[in-house]
All heavy atoms as an XYZ file, in Angstrom:
928
protein
N       0.825     -1.200      0.000
C       0.000      0.000      0.000
C       0.869      1.263      0.000
O       0.617      2.184     -0.760
C      -0.908     -0.044      1.226
C      -1.898      1.055      1.279
S      -3.208      0.720      0.130
C      -4.270      2.042      0.460
N       1.880      1.271      0.868
C       2.741      2.446      0.930
C       3.518      2.626     -0.364
O       3.829      3.745     -0.767
C       3.684      2.373      2.160
C       4.449      3.699      2.336
C       4.727      1.319      2.013
C       3.883      4.518      3.411
N       3.821      1.501     -1.016
C       4.551      1.561     -2.278
C       3.728      2.305     -3.336
O       4.273      3.092     -4.120
C       4.855      0.132     -2.737
C       5.738      0.077     -3.925
C       6.140     -1.343     -4.200
N       6.950     -1.376     -5.403
C       7.186     -2.439     -6.109
N       6.685     -3.596     -5.736
N       7.925     -2.379     -7.176
N       2.437      2.106     -3.336
C       1.561      2.812     -4.284
C       1.531      4.316     -3.991
O       1.502      5.134     -4.911
C       0.154      2.234     -4.239
C       0.075      0.876     -4.889
O       0.889      0.547     -5.753
N      -0.898      0.077     -4.482
N       1.518      4.676     -2.710
C       1.536      6.101     -2.354
C       2.830      6.761     -2.821
O       2.814      7.885     -3.337
C       1.386      6.275     -0.843
C       0.014      5.972     -0.308
C      -0.141      5.372      0.933
C      -1.129      6.286     -1.030
C      -1.390      5.089      1.436
C      -2.392      6.006     -0.533
C      -2.523      5.417      0.696
O      -3.768      5.136      1.196
N       3.948      6.081     -2.645
C       5.235      6.628     -3.071
C       5.276      6.769     -4.589
O       5.739      7.790     -5.117
C       6.390      5.746     -2.538
C       6.461      5.858     -1.021
C       7.717      6.156     -3.169
C       7.443      4.922     -0.375
N       4.767      5.760     -5.311
C       4.727      5.833     -6.777
C       3.886      7.011     -7.244
O       4.270      7.765     -8.139
C       4.123      4.545     -7.350
C       5.087      3.470     -7.685
C       4.301      2.380     -8.391
C       5.128      1.159     -8.645
N       4.358      0.104     -9.285
N       2.717      7.160     -6.640
C       1.815      8.249     -7.024
C       2.454      9.605     -6.753
O       2.376     10.522     -7.576
C       0.482      8.124     -6.268
O      -0.055      6.830     -6.471
C      -0.504      9.173     -6.717
N       3.089      9.752     -5.596
C       3.738     11.020     -5.262
C       4.884     11.301     -6.227
O       5.044     12.441     -6.694
C       4.249     10.969     -3.828
N       5.683     10.308     -6.540
C       6.813     10.495     -7.446
C       6.334     10.887     -8.836
O       6.896     11.782     -9.474
C       7.651      9.204     -7.492
C       8.878      9.335     -8.330
C       9.962     10.083     -7.879
C       8.952      8.732     -9.576
C      11.098     10.215     -8.644
C      10.083      8.857    -10.355
C      11.157      9.600     -9.890
N       5.283     10.241     -9.319
C       4.745     10.584    -10.650
C       4.201     12.005    -10.672
O       4.384     12.740    -11.652
C       3.641      9.598    -11.034
C       4.171      8.238    -11.402
C       3.034      7.300    -11.709
N       3.537      5.949    -11.954
C       2.807      4.864    -11.915
N       1.513      4.957    -11.637
N       3.342      3.690    -12.136
N       3.545     12.394     -9.579
C       3.009     13.753     -9.499
C       4.139     14.783     -9.485
O       4.047     15.838    -10.119
C       2.155     13.890     -8.247
O       1.714     15.209     -8.109
N       5.217     14.467     -8.756
C       6.352     15.386     -8.706
C       7.036     15.506    -10.064
O       7.468     16.588    -10.459
C       7.361     14.923     -7.646
C       6.913     15.041     -6.180
C       7.958     14.444     -5.254
C       6.635     16.481     -5.818
N       7.148     14.399    -10.800
C       7.784     14.424    -12.117
C       6.901     15.115    -13.155
O       7.397     15.693    -14.111
C       8.113     13.002    -12.583
C       9.259     12.345    -11.828
S      10.773     13.287    -12.035
C      11.061     13.887    -10.399
N       5.604     15.075    -12.936
C       4.680     15.709    -13.873
C       4.760     17.237    -13.764
O       4.677     17.943    -14.767
C       3.254     15.222    -13.576
C       2.230     15.707    -14.545
C       0.869     15.118    -14.205
C      -0.196     15.613    -15.137
N      -1.516     15.099    -14.781
N       4.958     17.741    -12.534
C       5.020     19.189    -12.282
C       6.438     19.558    -11.816
O       6.657     19.880    -10.652
C       4.007     19.579    -11.206
C       2.598     19.197    -11.583
O       2.177     19.423    -12.701
N       1.877     18.601    -10.649
N       7.399     19.529    -12.708
C       8.798     19.722    -12.338
C       9.091     21.137    -11.822
O       9.834     21.309    -10.857
C       9.706     19.406    -13.519
C       9.750     17.935    -13.839
C      10.680     17.656    -14.989
C      10.622     16.164    -15.302
N      11.452     15.805    -16.421
N       8.531     22.135    -12.437
C       8.758     23.512    -11.988
C       8.206     23.748    -10.598
O       8.867     24.337     -9.730
N       6.994     23.282    -10.373
C       6.351     23.407     -9.068
C       7.150     22.650     -8.011
O       7.382     23.139     -6.904
C       4.926     22.861     -9.168
C       4.130     22.986     -7.914
C       3.680     24.214     -7.480
C       3.816     21.856     -7.171
C       2.937     24.320     -6.313
C       3.065     21.954     -6.019
C       2.632     23.192     -5.591
N       7.643     21.466     -8.348
C       8.443     20.653     -7.434
C       9.756     21.352     -7.098
O      10.166     21.403     -5.932
C       8.725     19.273     -8.061
O       7.490     18.642     -8.351
C       9.544     18.408     -7.128
N      10.410     21.914     -8.114
C      11.677     22.603     -7.889
C      11.503     23.787     -6.938
O      12.295     23.969     -6.010
C      12.253     23.071     -9.232
C      13.502     23.885     -9.089
C      14.704     23.270     -8.779
C      13.466     25.260     -9.255
C      15.860     24.020     -8.633
C      14.609     26.011     -9.104
C      15.807     25.394     -8.801
N      10.458     24.586     -7.156
C      10.214     25.749     -6.302
C       9.931     25.311     -4.867
O      10.453     25.898     -3.912
C       9.053     26.601     -6.876
C       9.500     27.264     -8.173
C       8.592     27.646     -5.867
C       8.389     27.959     -8.922
N       9.140     24.276     -4.700
C       8.814     23.807     -3.347
C      10.036     23.232     -2.627
O      10.258     23.511     -1.452
C       7.698     22.758     -3.396
C       6.347     23.402     -3.554
O       6.152     24.549     -3.185
N       5.412     22.659     -4.104
N      10.823     22.435     -3.314
C      12.011     21.837     -2.694
C      13.040     22.920     -2.374
O      13.660     22.902     -1.304
C      12.603     20.733     -3.598
C      13.957     20.272     -3.095
C      11.639     19.561     -3.687
N      13.230     23.872     -3.270
C      14.156     24.972     -3.021
C      13.706     25.808     -1.820
O      14.521     26.155     -0.956
C      14.280     25.855     -4.266
C      15.241     27.034     -4.149
C      16.670     26.521     -4.051
C      15.069     27.956     -5.327
N      12.434     26.116     -1.746
C      11.910     26.874     -0.612
C      12.071     26.126      0.704
O      12.440     26.711      1.729
N      11.810     24.834      0.679
C      11.973     24.021      1.885
C      13.435     23.985      2.317
O      13.749     24.127      3.506
C      11.457     22.607      1.631
C      11.551     21.635      2.803
C      10.664     22.106      3.941
C      11.153     20.242      2.362
N      14.347     23.819      1.367
C      15.772     23.770      1.697
C      16.257     25.102      2.261
O      16.997     25.142      3.256
C      16.580     23.391      0.464
N      15.852     26.218      1.655
C      16.250     27.532      2.164
C      15.672     27.797      3.547
O      16.349     28.354      4.422
C      15.820     28.633      1.191
C      16.620     28.733     -0.100
C      16.007     29.780     -1.026
C      18.056     29.076      0.203
N      14.431     27.412      3.757
C      13.810     27.593      5.070
C      14.509     26.791      6.151
O      14.774     27.302      7.248
N      14.831     25.540      5.867
C      15.535     24.711      6.845
C      16.942     25.239      7.114
O      17.395     25.260      8.266
C      15.603     23.259      6.366
C      14.295     22.477      6.466
C      14.447     21.106      5.815
C      13.887     22.319      7.913
N      17.651     25.655      6.068
C      19.002     26.186      6.249
C      18.982     27.460      7.094
O      19.803     27.631      7.996
C      19.647     26.459      4.898
N      18.030     28.337      6.824
C      17.909     29.570      7.594
C      17.583     29.271      9.050
O      18.158     29.866      9.962
C      16.833     30.478      6.975
O      17.166     30.720      5.610
C      16.723     31.789      7.714
N      16.669     28.372      9.273
C      16.288     27.988     10.634
C      17.488     27.419     11.389
O      17.727     27.773     12.549
C      15.150     26.979     10.584
S      14.599     26.446     12.219
N      18.261     26.559     10.750
C      19.435     25.983     11.403
C      20.485     27.050     11.717
O      21.097     27.028     12.792
C      20.046     24.891     10.534
C      19.302     23.562     10.532
C      19.909     22.604      9.524
C      19.309     22.941     11.912
N      20.694     27.994     10.807
C      21.650     29.068     11.069
C      21.220     29.923     12.257
O      22.049     30.295     13.097
C      21.819     29.943      9.829
C      22.636     29.336      8.701
C      22.604     30.245      7.480
C      24.061     29.103      9.145
N      19.946     30.220     12.359
C      19.440     31.006     13.487
C      19.606     30.233     14.785
O      20.029     30.782     15.807
C      17.978     31.415     13.241
C      17.895     32.440     12.119
C      17.348     31.974     14.511
C      16.494     32.734     11.643
N      19.281     28.942     14.778
C      19.416     28.124     15.985
C      20.873     28.039     16.421
O      21.190     28.191     17.608
C      18.824     26.716     15.753
C      19.227     25.745     16.842
C      17.316     26.795     15.662
N      21.796     27.831     15.481
C      23.220     27.769     15.826
C      23.717     29.093     16.378
O      24.507     29.134     17.325
C      24.058     27.356     14.623
C      23.859     25.930     14.210
C      23.967     25.563     12.883
C      23.548     24.946     15.133
C      23.801     24.246     12.489
C      23.370     23.629     14.757
C      23.496     23.277     13.429
N      23.261     30.198     15.809
C      23.663     31.516     16.299
C      23.164     31.748     17.725
O      23.899     32.226     18.587
C      23.137     32.609     15.357
C      23.449     33.997     15.838
C      24.726     34.527     15.717
C      22.469     34.781     16.435
C      25.020     35.800     16.168
C      22.752     36.054     16.890
C      24.031     36.553     16.758
O      24.313     37.812     17.218
N      21.913     31.403     17.990
C      21.339     31.590     19.326
C      22.074     30.724     20.348
O      22.415     31.187     21.446
C      19.824     31.292     19.320
C      19.274     31.201     20.725
C      19.082     32.361     18.538
N      22.352     29.473     20.019
C      23.090     28.606     20.939
C      24.491     29.150     21.206
O      24.988     29.090     22.332
C      23.179     27.172     20.410
C      21.965     26.354     20.717
C      21.344     25.637     19.717
C      21.442     26.288     21.994
C      20.220     24.878     19.980
C      20.321     25.542     22.281
C      19.715     24.829     21.273
N      25.138     29.697     20.191
C      26.462     30.269     20.378
C      26.409     31.485     21.296
O      27.255     31.646     22.175
C      27.061     30.655     19.025
C      28.459     31.213     19.167
O      29.313     30.507     19.743
O      28.697     32.348     18.718
N      25.422     32.342     21.112
C      25.305     33.524     21.959
C      24.951     33.159     23.396
O      25.403     33.801     24.336
C      24.247     34.484     21.395
C      24.682     35.182     20.135
C      25.866     36.096     20.348
O      25.874     36.858     21.334
O      26.802     36.053     19.534
N      24.139     32.143     23.594
C      23.767     31.736     24.947
C      24.895     30.998     25.665
O      24.887     30.902     26.891
C      22.510     30.866     24.910
C      21.231     31.588     24.513
C      20.071     30.611     24.435
C      20.905     32.712     25.482
N      25.846     30.472     24.929
C      26.941     29.737     25.557
C      28.151     30.631     25.819
O      29.201     30.136     26.213
C      27.355     28.566     24.672
O      27.959     29.038     23.489
N      28.017     31.922     25.629
C      29.125     32.849     25.834
C      29.555     32.824     27.299
O      28.732     32.961     28.195
C      28.678     34.262     25.431
C      29.761     35.290     25.511
C      30.742     35.345     24.551
C      29.799     36.199     26.549
C      31.741     36.290     24.610
C      30.786     37.149     26.623
C      31.754     37.184     25.652
O      32.737     38.120     25.713
N      30.822     32.627     27.569
C      31.415     32.563     28.908
C      30.921     31.382     29.737
O      31.091     31.359     30.943
C      31.166     33.848     29.702
C      32.169     34.922     29.379
O      33.217     34.593     28.789
O      31.915     36.086     29.714
N      30.305     30.395     29.143
C      29.822     29.239     29.911
C      30.936     28.251     30.225
O      30.744     27.360     31.032
C      28.695     28.528     29.164
C      27.447     29.358     29.057
C      26.824     29.550     30.417
N      25.707     30.456     30.314
C      25.449     31.424     31.177
N      26.222     31.613     32.202
N      24.433     32.213     31.007
N      32.100     28.406     29.608
C      33.223     27.526     29.909
C      33.760     27.799     31.309
O      34.372     26.953     31.929
C      34.347     27.707     28.887
C      34.962     29.082     28.933
C      36.044     29.346     29.759
C      34.438     30.115     28.170
C      36.592     30.605     29.821
C      34.980     31.369     28.227
C      36.059     31.613     29.053
O      36.588     32.868     29.107
N      33.533     29.012     31.819
C      34.038     29.403     33.119
C      33.215     28.743     34.219
O      31.991     28.683     34.141
C      33.966     30.927     33.245
C      34.814     31.456     34.369
O      34.943     30.822     35.402
N      35.391     32.622     34.160
N      33.880     28.268     35.269
C      33.156     27.587     36.353
C      32.304     28.556     37.165
O      31.346     28.135     37.806
C      34.144     26.872     37.292
O      35.088     27.824     37.781
C      34.871     25.763     36.547
N      32.638     29.837     37.126
C      31.858     30.846     37.854
C      31.145     31.780     36.875
O      31.100     32.993     37.074
C      32.768     31.643     38.770
C      33.429     30.796     39.844
C      34.355     31.626     40.683
C      35.055     30.761     41.703
N      36.011     31.521     42.502
N      30.585     31.218     35.829
C      29.954     32.031     34.777
C      28.760     32.818     35.298
O      28.460     33.894     34.776
C      29.521     31.134     33.627
N      28.083     32.331     36.317
C      26.919     33.049     36.848
C      27.323     34.293     37.633
O      26.469     35.098     37.996
C      26.073     32.125     37.716
C      26.858     31.551     38.888
O      28.099     31.415     38.765
O      26.231     31.248     39.916
N      28.609     34.495     37.869
C      29.089     35.641     38.631
C      29.794     36.667     37.743
O      30.422     37.586     38.245
C      30.027     35.155     39.721
C      29.308     34.240     40.700
C      30.246     33.483     41.577
N      31.022     34.373     42.422
C      31.941     33.942     43.264
N      32.189     32.668     43.364
N      32.608     34.791     43.996
N      29.704     36.528     36.438
C      30.348     37.455     35.510
C      29.313     38.457     35.012
O      28.224     38.081     34.573
C      30.972     36.695     34.317
C      32.077     35.766     34.807
C      31.510     37.676     33.284
C      32.648     34.900     33.710
N      29.657     39.731     35.068
C      28.763     40.793     34.606
C      29.522     41.712     33.664
O      30.738     41.831     33.733
C      28.228     41.611     35.790
C      27.307     40.815     36.670
C      27.799     40.129     37.765
C      25.966     40.726     36.379
C      26.963     39.379     38.565
C      25.118     39.985     37.175
C      25.624     39.318     38.267
O      24.795     38.577     39.050
N      28.792     42.375     32.820
C      29.377     43.341     31.900
C      28.690     44.682     32.116
O      27.469     44.756     32.211
C      29.180     42.885     30.463
C      29.843     43.795     29.462
C      29.822     43.165     28.107
N      28.832     43.847     27.297
C      28.598     43.551     26.042
N      29.231     42.569     25.470
N      27.715     44.216     25.367
N      29.480     45.731     32.174
C      28.950     47.074     32.392
C      28.756     47.733     31.040
O      29.652     47.746     30.202
C      29.919     47.906     33.260
C      29.392     49.319     33.425
C      30.104     47.255     34.610
N      27.570     48.273     30.810
C      27.254     48.998     29.580
C      27.011     50.462     29.904
O      26.714     50.817     31.045
C      26.006     48.422     28.910
C      26.238     47.022     28.411
O      27.326     46.663     28.014
N      25.194     46.226     28.446
N      27.098     51.285     28.905
C      26.883     52.712     29.074
C      25.709     53.144     28.206
O      25.692     52.897     27.004
C      28.152     53.458     28.667
C      28.101     54.923     28.941
C      29.448     55.592     28.666
O      30.393     54.911     28.280
O      29.510     56.807     28.839
N      24.736     53.762     28.822
C      23.575     54.276     28.113
C      23.637     55.802     28.172
O      23.581     56.385     29.242
C      22.271     53.804     28.756
C      22.146     52.292     28.775
O      22.830     51.633     27.981
O      21.359     51.777     29.590
N      23.756     56.419     27.023
C      23.871     57.872     26.949
C      22.639     58.461     26.280
O      22.099     57.884     25.347
C      25.103     58.278     26.142
C      26.458     57.913     26.706
C      27.539     58.271     25.709
C      26.692     58.619     28.009
N      22.236     59.605     26.764
C      21.168     60.342     26.099
C      21.800     61.617     25.558
O      22.222     62.480     26.311
C      20.037     60.658     27.064
C      18.905     61.366     26.400
C      17.673     61.426     27.247
C      16.642     62.203     26.468
N      15.364     61.641     26.508
N      21.888     61.689     24.242
C      22.469     62.843     23.571
C      21.358     63.586     22.855
O      20.955     63.217     21.763
C      23.547     62.405     22.580
C      24.723     61.624     23.172
C      25.592     61.059     22.076
C      25.518     62.519     24.083
N      20.868     64.605     23.506
C      19.744     65.343     22.939
C      18.499     64.477     22.924
O      18.020     64.027     23.945
N      17.992     64.224     21.749
C      16.804     63.387     21.583
C      17.157     61.911     21.392
O      16.299     61.058     21.399
C      16.010     63.868     20.358
C      15.510     65.285     20.464
C      14.191     65.354     21.195
O      13.415     64.397     21.121
O      13.953     66.381     21.850
N      18.434     61.625     21.171
C      18.860     60.265     20.829
C      19.377     59.512     22.043
O      20.098     60.069     22.864
C      19.969     60.309     19.773
C      19.513     60.987     18.508
O      18.367     60.889     18.126
N      20.424     61.684     17.858
N      19.025     58.236     22.135
C      19.594     57.343     23.138
C      20.662     56.503     22.448
O      20.414     55.883     21.425
C      18.530     56.430     23.733
C      17.591     57.185     24.643
O      17.979     58.162     25.262
N      16.363     56.732     24.713
N      21.860     56.501     23.017
C      22.982     55.757     22.451
C      23.408     54.707     23.468
O      23.629     55.017     24.636
C      24.158     56.699     22.118
C      25.287     55.924     21.469
C      23.698     57.834     21.224
N      23.517     53.456     23.031
C      23.906     52.359     23.907
C      25.292     51.871     23.508
O      25.522     51.535     22.353
C      22.896     51.213     23.806
C      21.432     51.591     24.001
C      20.541     50.407     23.732
C      21.220     52.110     25.399
N      26.202     51.838     24.470
C      27.565     51.379     24.224
C      27.881     50.201     25.137
O      27.434     50.155     26.276
C      28.588     52.484     24.507
C      28.559     53.631     23.534
C      28.128     54.884     23.921
C      28.985     53.446     22.230
C      28.115     55.942     23.030
C      28.972     54.500     21.331
C      28.537     55.741     21.736
O      28.533     56.773     20.850
N      28.717     49.299     24.665
C      29.197     48.200     25.486
C      30.557     48.545     26.078
O      31.370     47.676     26.338
C      29.272     46.920     24.674
N      30.824     49.810     26.257
C      32.081     50.280     26.839
C      31.749     51.275     27.939
O      30.626     51.759     28.043
C      32.986     50.954     25.777
C      33.416     49.970     24.736
C      32.296     52.140     25.152
N      32.742     51.591     28.753
C      32.561     52.595     29.798
C      33.886     53.321     30.009
O      34.908     52.952     29.446
C      32.046     51.964     31.083
S      33.100     50.665     31.680
N      33.884     54.321     30.844
C      35.075     55.116     31.092
C      36.155     54.264     31.757
O      35.856     53.385     32.563
C      34.738     56.309     31.992
C      33.764     57.265     31.366
S      34.564     58.062     29.993
C      33.280     59.109     29.424
N      37.429     54.523     31.450
C      38.520     53.714     31.995
C      38.583     53.623     33.519
O      38.843     52.554     34.049
C      39.778     54.377     31.422
C      39.308     55.033     30.174
C      37.905     55.464     30.438
N      38.353     54.697     34.299
C      38.497     54.567     35.757
C      37.348     53.820     36.438
O      37.387     53.583     37.636
C      38.541     56.006     36.261
C      38.519     56.884     35.089
C      38.208     56.085     33.888
N      36.322     53.428     35.682
C      35.163     52.796     36.309
C      35.512     51.457     36.952
O      34.986     51.120     38.012
C      34.046     52.600     35.280
C      32.753     51.997     35.825
C      32.128     52.923     36.848
C      31.785     51.706     34.721
N      36.406     50.701     36.362
C      36.761     49.388     36.912
C      37.332     49.529     38.310
O      36.916     48.818     39.232
C      37.752     48.690     35.987
N      38.265     50.441     38.489
C      38.855     50.632     39.818
C      37.841     51.203     40.794
O      37.818     50.828     41.972
C      40.084     51.542     39.723
C      40.849     51.665     41.012
C      41.351     50.314     41.507
O      41.739     49.461     40.723
N      41.344     50.119     42.805
N      36.977     52.106     40.326
C      35.961     52.675     41.215
C      34.974     51.612     41.678
O      34.581     51.592     42.850
C      35.225     53.804     40.494
N      34.565     50.722     40.789
C      33.656     49.644     41.194
C      34.305     48.735     42.228
O      33.674     48.340     43.207
C      33.240     48.811     39.972
C      32.210     49.416     39.041
C      32.041     48.538     37.813
C      30.884     49.583     39.749
N      35.561     48.412     42.021
C      36.252     47.501     42.937
C      36.455     48.136     44.308
O      36.340     47.473     45.335
C      37.586     47.081     42.338
C      38.215     45.931     43.061
C      39.394     45.395     42.305
C      39.975     44.213     43.058
N      41.124     43.660     42.393
N      36.739     49.430     44.348
C      36.999     50.077     45.634
C      35.716     50.486     46.364
O      35.682     50.480     47.591
C      37.902     51.289     45.443
O      37.247     52.254     44.645
N      34.650     50.826     45.644
C      33.426     51.321     46.286
C      32.417     50.233     46.634
O      31.562     50.439     47.487
C      32.742     52.360     45.386
C      33.567     53.630     45.258
O      34.521     53.805     46.045
O      33.272     54.437     44.363
N      32.469     49.114     45.962
C      31.502     48.042     46.199
C      32.236     46.801     46.686
O      32.965     46.171     45.912
C      30.724     47.732     44.916
C      29.910     48.894     44.424
C      30.399     49.727     43.426
C      28.673     49.156     44.965
C      29.661     50.799     42.976
C      27.926     50.234     44.524
C      28.415     51.058     43.534
N      32.049     46.418     47.940
C      32.826     45.297     48.492
C      32.493     43.945     47.857
O      33.304     43.030     47.900
C      32.459     45.307     49.973
C      31.186     46.057     50.067
C      31.166     47.023     48.919
N      31.334     43.796     47.280
C      30.976     42.507     46.690
C      31.541     42.328     45.279
O      31.410     41.268     44.700
C      29.459     42.294     46.677
C      28.659     43.473     46.165
C      28.444     43.652     44.814
C      28.113     44.396     47.047
C      27.725     44.714     44.340
C      27.383     45.473     46.587
C      27.197     45.625     45.242
O      26.491     46.683     44.777
N      32.198     43.344     44.716
C      32.903     43.190     43.440
C      34.261     42.576     43.746
O      35.110     43.198     44.384
C      33.049     44.545     42.712
C      33.877     44.388     41.459
C      31.677     45.106     42.375
N      34.460     41.341     43.312
C      35.702     40.631     43.625
C      36.863     41.066     42.742
O      37.979     41.233     43.218
C      35.493     39.126     43.457
C      34.504     38.550     44.429
C      34.228     37.091     44.165
O      34.964     36.470     43.360
O      33.273     36.573     44.748
N      36.611     41.209     41.452
C      37.679     41.536     40.527
C      37.085     42.237     39.314
O      35.918     42.046     38.991
C      38.425     40.279     40.093
C      39.833     40.569     39.685
O      40.208     41.726     39.525
N      40.617     39.527     39.517
N      37.893     43.028     38.647
C      37.447     43.713     37.432
C      38.504     43.504     36.347
O      39.667     43.237     36.640
C      37.279     45.225     37.669
O      38.514     45.770     38.108
C      36.188     45.502     38.684
N      38.076     43.626     35.125
C      38.992     43.508     34.003
C      38.487     44.406     32.881
O      37.291     44.592     32.722
C      39.113     42.041     33.520
C      37.817     41.549     32.939
C      40.234     41.888     32.526
N      39.432     45.001     32.162
C      39.087     45.787     30.987
C      39.483     44.997     29.770
O      40.590     44.456     29.693
C      39.820     47.128     31.017
C      39.328     47.954     32.197
C      39.599     49.419     32.089
N      39.292     49.948     30.792
C      40.135     50.736     30.140
N      41.297     51.060     30.621
N      39.800     51.211     28.962
N      38.599     44.922     28.803
C      38.854     44.111     27.617
C      39.730     44.850     26.619
O      40.642     44.303     26.052
C      37.520     43.678     26.980
C      36.777     42.785     27.956
C      37.759     42.967     25.670
C      35.395     42.416     27.508
N      39.482     46.123     26.419
C      40.211     46.883     25.411
C      40.476     48.282     25.933
O      39.595     48.920     26.490
C      39.387     46.958     24.129
C      40.048     47.713     23.012
C      39.166     47.757     21.787
C      39.819     48.590     20.715
N      38.948     48.775     19.588
N      41.678     48.743     25.717
C      42.018     50.102     26.107
C      41.356     51.059     25.135
O      41.569     50.984     23.924
C      43.531     50.287     26.104
C      43.950     51.694     26.446
C      43.778     52.185     27.727
C      44.505     52.517     25.492
C      44.149     53.463     28.047
C      44.898     53.805     25.798
C      44.717     54.270     27.085
O      45.088     55.545     27.403
N      40.559     51.976     25.659
C      39.812     52.889     24.807
C      40.483     54.244     24.680
O      39.947     55.144     24.036
C      38.398     53.062     25.358
N      41.632     54.432     25.308
C      42.283     55.734     25.241
C      41.792     56.629     26.362
O      41.046     56.214     27.242
N      42.240     57.846     26.336
C      41.836     58.785     27.373
C      40.486     59.401     27.024
O      40.217     59.727     25.883
C      42.890     59.883     27.521
C      44.266     59.408     27.979
C      45.242     60.574     27.983
C      44.184     58.788     29.356
N      39.656     59.560     28.026
C      38.349     60.179     27.831
C      38.298     61.457     28.656
O      38.712     61.473     29.816
C      37.236     59.235     28.268
O      37.289     58.067     27.515
N      37.811     62.491     28.069
C      37.687     63.769     28.753
C      36.238     64.217     28.669
O      35.579     64.061     27.645
C      38.584     64.832     28.105
C      40.034     64.495     28.168
N      40.764     64.579     29.323
C      40.887     64.064     27.214
C      42.021     64.210     29.076
N      42.108     63.879     27.792
N      35.777     64.798     29.761
C      34.427     65.346     29.795
C      34.560     66.838     30.024
O      35.232     67.280     30.958
C      33.581     64.696     30.927
C      32.208     65.319     30.978
C      33.498     63.203     30.713
N      33.968     67.604     29.145
C      34.011     69.057     29.275
C      32.625     69.564     29.621
O      31.623     69.055     29.135
C      34.450     69.710     27.963
C      35.887     69.531     27.630
C      36.218     70.318     26.368
C      37.670     70.208     26.032
N      38.002     70.955     24.814
N      32.611     70.573     30.447
C      31.346     71.216     30.777
C      31.247     72.472     29.920
O      32.138     73.321     29.928
C      31.295     71.580     32.257
C      29.994     72.186     32.654
C      29.935     72.436     34.131
C      28.603     73.014     34.508
N      28.528     73.356     35.926
N      30.185     72.546     29.162
C      29.980     73.726     28.309
C      28.828     74.542     28.895
O      27.851     73.989     29.359
C      29.645     73.304     26.886
C      30.797     72.646     26.201
C      30.482     72.467     24.757
N      31.650     71.976     24.073
C      31.758     71.861     22.776
N      30.757     72.235     22.019
N      32.844     71.420     22.240
N      28.976     75.802     28.785
C      27.925     76.706     29.237
C      27.154     77.189     28.016
O      27.724     77.829     27.135
C      28.524     77.880     30.004
C      29.239     77.470     31.243
N      28.555     77.116     32.381
C      30.553     77.329     31.524
C      29.433     76.784     33.321
N      30.646     76.887     32.814
N      25.912     76.830     27.992
C      25.064     77.273     26.890
C      24.200     78.420     27.375
O      23.721     78.437     28.512
C      24.151     76.144     26.416
C      24.909     75.029     25.729
C      25.170     73.829     26.390
C      25.355     75.171     24.428
C      25.862     72.822     25.773
C      26.035     74.154     23.794
C      26.288     72.987     24.477
O      26.971     71.988     23.847
N      24.013     79.388     26.511
C      23.110     80.485     26.820
C      21.834     80.274     26.028
O      21.865     80.201     24.816
C      23.756     81.824     26.469
C      24.950     82.147     27.346
C      25.527     83.484     26.979
O      25.065     84.155     26.060
N      26.543     83.898     27.717
N      20.782     80.131     26.755
C      19.488     79.930     26.098
C      18.795     81.271     25.959
O      18.844     82.110     26.846
C      18.631     78.971     26.929
C      19.228     77.600     26.997
C      19.873     77.152     28.142
C      19.144     76.745     25.893
C      20.416     75.891     28.198
C      19.690     75.486     25.953
C      20.328     75.055     27.107
O      20.865     73.805     27.148
N      18.137     81.467     24.842
C      17.459     82.762     24.637
C      16.258     82.929     25.536
O      15.714     82.094     26.105
C      17.017     82.710     23.175
C      17.164     81.316     22.704
C      18.021     80.608     23.707
């Protein structure tokens, strides 16, 4: 019985070759895209999981509001690491990933009409 179903399906697919090609191509692209997304998500979720104390690792981000715009950075000012370690006793250790150079903050006086 199943052999007849397979024969019928194969004959139908060979009869409509263009339709079959489009369907198989769409299915293959959909599966490939789905697998790429799943692999990417698993890779992002496994970040720093090799460390035995991974649940104790945090990253400091900087959220700036510049006028009407909100800007999100994954960096912060250089002295922040030492300030966190000295001001908060539960911070065990800090590390900087990349030297960002010197940062200066200037205060400007604006005159509003």
